[in-house]
One Martini backbone bead per residue (centre of mass of N, CA, C, O) as a GRO file, in nm:
protein
   73
    1UNK     BB    1  -4.012   7.079  -2.391
    2UNK     BB    2  -4.200   7.303  -2.515
    3UNK     BB    3  -4.497   7.449  -2.552
    4UNK     BB    4  -4.526   7.419  -2.858
    5UNK     BB    5  -4.458   7.116  -2.868
    6UNK     BB    6  -4.690   7.024  -2.684
    7UNK     BB    7  -4.919   7.130  -2.863
    8UNK     BB    8  -4.853   6.973  -3.123
    9UNK     BB    9  -4.851   6.688  -3.003
   10UNK     BB   10  -5.136   6.704  -2.880
   11UNK     BB   11  -5.287   6.741  -3.147
   12UNK     BB   12  -5.190   6.478  -3.275
   13UNK     BB   13  -5.291   6.282  -3.059
   14UNK     BB   14  -5.590   6.363  -3.069
   15UNK     BB   15  -5.636   6.299  -3.371
   16UNK     BB   16  -5.560   5.999  -3.359
   17UNK     BB   17  -5.766   5.915  -3.144
   18UNK     BB   18  -6.020   6.005  -3.305
   19UNK     BB   19  -5.961   5.817  -3.549
   20UNK     BB   20  -5.950   5.533  -3.385
   21UNK     BB   21  -6.219   5.599  -3.266
   22UNK     BB   22  -6.521   5.502  -3.278
   23UNK     BB   23  -6.717   5.737  -3.384
   24UNK     BB   24  -6.850   6.033  -3.254
   25UNK     BB   25  -6.675   6.349  -3.172
   26UNK     BB   26  -6.801   6.643  -3.031
   27UNK     BB   27  -6.524   6.838  -3.126
   28UNK     BB   28  -6.282   7.052  -3.137
   29UNK     BB   29  -5.956   7.153  -3.154
   30UNK     BB   30  -5.928   7.231  -2.854
   31UNK     BB   31  -6.019   6.955  -2.737
   32UNK     BB   32  -5.807   6.791  -2.890
   33UNK     BB   33  -5.568   6.921  -2.752
   34UNK     BB   34  -5.649   6.845  -2.459
   35UNK     BB   35  -5.654   6.543  -2.509
   36UNK     BB   36  -5.351   6.511  -2.580
   37UNK     BB   37  -5.240   6.630  -2.316
   38UNK     BB   38  -5.383   6.421  -2.136
   39UNK     BB   39  -5.233   6.176  -2.256
   40UNK     BB   40  -4.955   6.276  -2.158
   41UNK     BB   41  -5.034   6.317  -1.843
   42UNK     BB   42  -5.065   6.008  -1.760
   43UNK     BB   43  -4.742   5.897  -1.788
   44UNK     BB   44  -4.668   5.718  -2.044
   45UNK     BB   45  -4.518   5.958  -2.151
   46UNK     BB   46  -4.186   5.998  -2.279
   47UNK     BB   47  -3.944   6.181  -2.367
   48UNK     BB   48  -3.779   6.004  -2.639
   49UNK     BB   49  -3.994   5.780  -2.676
   50UNK     BB   50  -4.138   5.600  -2.920
   51UNK     BB   51  -4.369   5.449  -2.743
   52UNK     BB   52  -4.499   5.707  -2.611
   53UNK     BB   53  -4.701   5.783  -2.830
   54UNK     BB   54  -4.881   5.535  -2.798
   55UNK     BB   55  -4.948   5.584  -2.499
   56UNK     BB   56  -5.085   5.862  -2.545
   57UNK     BB   57  -5.308   5.760  -2.731
   58UNK     BB   58  -5.432   5.560  -2.532
   59UNK     BB   59  -5.496   5.775  -2.319
   60UNK     BB   60  -5.687   5.940  -2.507
   61UNK     BB   61  -5.892   5.714  -2.551
   62UNK     BB   62  -5.975   5.689  -2.258
   63UNK     BB   63  -6.077   5.983  -2.240
   64UNK     BB   64  -6.295   5.951  -2.458
   65UNK     BB   65  -6.464   5.742  -2.309
   66UNK     BB   66  -6.518   5.909  -2.056
   67UNK     BB   67  -6.644   6.152  -2.203
   68UNK     BB   68  -6.882   5.989  -2.323
   69UNK     BB   69  -7.011   5.904  -2.052
   70UNK     BB   70  -7.047   6.194  -1.934
   71UNK     BB   71  -7.223   6.307  -2.169
   72UNK     BB   72  -7.471   6.106  -2.136
   73UNK     BB   73  -7.537   6.192  -1.819
   0.00000   0.00000   0.00000
């Protein structure tokens, strides 16, 4: 997958993760993009696996929870 594909998939994963996690996440589209790429980088996602998208979204939700705890302290 090229860089553009990674960026687009990352943005989609970040947006889905932010939609699924309850509460407000004060971040722009750039942080959403980085969140989705971070979800992919956790290693759950493998290119070409349909369930990998779900794993990347779950990874991004975990990162959102960690980001929320770090932001509070």
